[in-house]
N, C-alpha and C positions, 0 to 999 in steps of 0.2 A: 239487545240476547241473540246473539252470531249464531251460525248457519250449525248445529247437534246429528247430527245421526239417530236415528228415533231409541237408538240407546243409550247412547251415550244422553241424549237431553229425561230415558228415565233417573239412571246414574244419576245426575244432578243434586235434580226430590231428591233421593235419596239423604243423597249428602247434604238436602237443606234439610232435610225431619232429624240429620244426629245429631246435627249444627246447634240446628233450634236445642233440642234433649240438656245439649253439651255445654252447651254455656249459661243454660239456668241451674245450670248445677253448680256451676260457680259463683251462679249470685244476679251472673247482672238480670237485667229488665222483660221486660217477656215485648215488650210492650220495643222499646229500644232494638231488639235483637230482632226483630220481625219481621219489624219496621227501615231493618238494613234490604232487607231477601229479591222480588221479584217477585211473589206470591202471594195470594191468599192463608193466615193462618192464621188455626183458636186453638183454644186452650178447653178441651173436653171435658164434662164429668168419666170417667173409663163406666160408671154403674150404666147413666139413662143415655150419657152422648150430649150435655145437652150442653150448650156454649158458653163457654167461664168469663174468660176473655179472648177476641177479638186482633188482627189489627189494620189497620188506618185500609190495604187494601182488597183489605176484606168485605170491608163496611162501604169500598165506593162500587166495586162488584156486585155485591148482594144489595147495593143501594134503602142498608141501612143500616142506621144511631147505635150503640152499643148498647145505646138504654134500652133503646127503644128491642132487641132482639132479649134485656134482660127482661125487659119487666113482660116481653109479652111474647116468651120463650114457644109460644107453643102456634099461636098465632105464627111470626116468625117463618117457626119447619115446618107449615100446612099452606102454609101462601112458601112458600120456597125447595120442596123438596118435596122430590111424585112418590108418593103412601106407598103405593111400588118397596121405591128404594130405604124407606122408612122399614114399616118393616125388616126386608131383607138386616137391613145392618145390626137389626136391635136379636136376629134373627144370629147372622155368623160371627158376631167380630167378637164377641165376649171368649167365644171357642180359642178365635183364633188370637186374640192376646193370650190367653192362657196356653196354649198347643207353643209359639214361635218364639227362640231366646230373648231375649232380651235384643242381646243388638239385631234384630229380623226386623226391616221396614217387611207391613208386610202393603199392597196397594190396590183399589181396589173401584168399581166404579158406579158415580148415585149419580140421580138422575133430576136436574135440580132445574132451574132459575139462575141468573147470570147479567151481570152487563146488560139489565135491566130489562130481557125477555121474555115477553111472555113465553116461550113452547121450555118443551127442557131439553136440556143438553147433559153430553153424560160427561161426567167430568171424572177424571180419576184423580183421586185420593192417593193421601200416600198416611201416616202411622205408625205407630211402632207399639211393644207392648212398652209401660213407661219405665223406668230406670231415675222417675224425680220424687221424693219422701212425701210428697203428700200426693202420687195413686194418681193424680190428672194426665192426662192424655194430649201427645201435640198433633194433628191436626196441618194438614196442607195440601191441597184447592191449587193446583198449576192456573190461570188465566185459559180460560178455555181458546187460547187463537196459537196459545203458544205453541199448540200442537196443527196448526189448523194446519199443515205441511206431515201434514205426520196419519193424514186417518186411517194409515192399514194398522198402526197405530193403536188407535187408536179402535180401532175393533178384531185387536187378537187379542186384549185388554178386554174390551167385551169381554167378547168369546169366553174367558177364560172367566170369568167373573161369572155367567151362565154358567157354566160345567162345575162349577167349590159351590153356586146356590143349589144343582143336585145333587152333587155326588155329597153335600155340606159332610148330612150323616153318616154314613159312612166314613169321611175323615175324621168324623167327634170318637169315633167306634174304637178308632187307634188304641195302643197305649202311650206313653210316654219312650220306653222308648225301642214302640213300632213306628214312635217320629224319625226320635232317629237312624232309625235303620234305610226306610226310608227314601229320607235325605241323606246318608250316604250315599247309598247303592245309585240312586239320579248322580250323588255328585260321582261316580268310576267307582264308587270299592266296589272289590266282589268279599266272598265269605269270609279269606283267614284275612286278608285287612282289614276288614271291618271287625271282627274279632280280637287280632292284634287291640286296632283304636280301643272297642268299650271292656278290654278285659273279662271276652265271652268265651266260653266255647266254640268251635266251629255246629253244633249242630245243636247248640243254643239259636243260636243265627238263622243258623237251619230250620228250626223249629218257629224263630220271628219267621224269617221267609214268606214261612207257609200260613201265618194266622197272616200277613200285610194282601195275601195269596187269600185267600179265601172271603178276608173281608171287606177291598176294596175289588173283590171278581177282576184282579186283572189275569188278563191275557197272552202279551207281548209287553215287549221293553216301551212300548208308546204306551200303550195301557198308564206303565209304573211311569215315565216323565210327562204326562199331563195331568199325572192327581200332583206331582211336583213341581211345577211348573205354577200350576194357579195359584198351589196354596206353599208361592215363594219361598220353598224347599234349593231351585237349584244359584248355587255361586255361584256368580260371573267377576 
């Protein structure tokens, strides 16, 4: 892979996430599709997140064959992913799938032992609300060395992840409409434009904004943008 900026690197993996799902919708085989891409990839159960299918690079980097993963799932999980990451994923990811649009990629960090290392490393993970009829979800994890020259970006994602975990309860309290308005605000819409786009009165938009401010304890635009970046609401 040639040199890419931090933003271009993230955009590339977001694209891969969409690409795998779209090709699966067209009837292609997961292994065929995912083995063509330079990423660890797997299909997961949307409720338990148990691994259902993996690609070649996933097995190479974890050091486990798929049969071992399938037959000894709990042992694999506990030996590979940090217990705190397991707990956090089970806590916040179902809510993010529910709140986000099916075209929106979710990025988070999990700590795992990869590439046969005994140490836990931050692994940036990409997934999205599924469009697949089966309801199964796609997960992509780039090789850690792909981000080796971008330690600052990894630190930023980790910080956003910490913010996400700390404030997830508040974000969960938002209605779907409030999430829509939060996203529009973060992307530069003012009250009149939001009202026009969502076919609402301006007074209704103002009420939603007051509710957002109260629920999220927003005191500034900076506070609003921290939520928007942490929960993948900013369009780039």
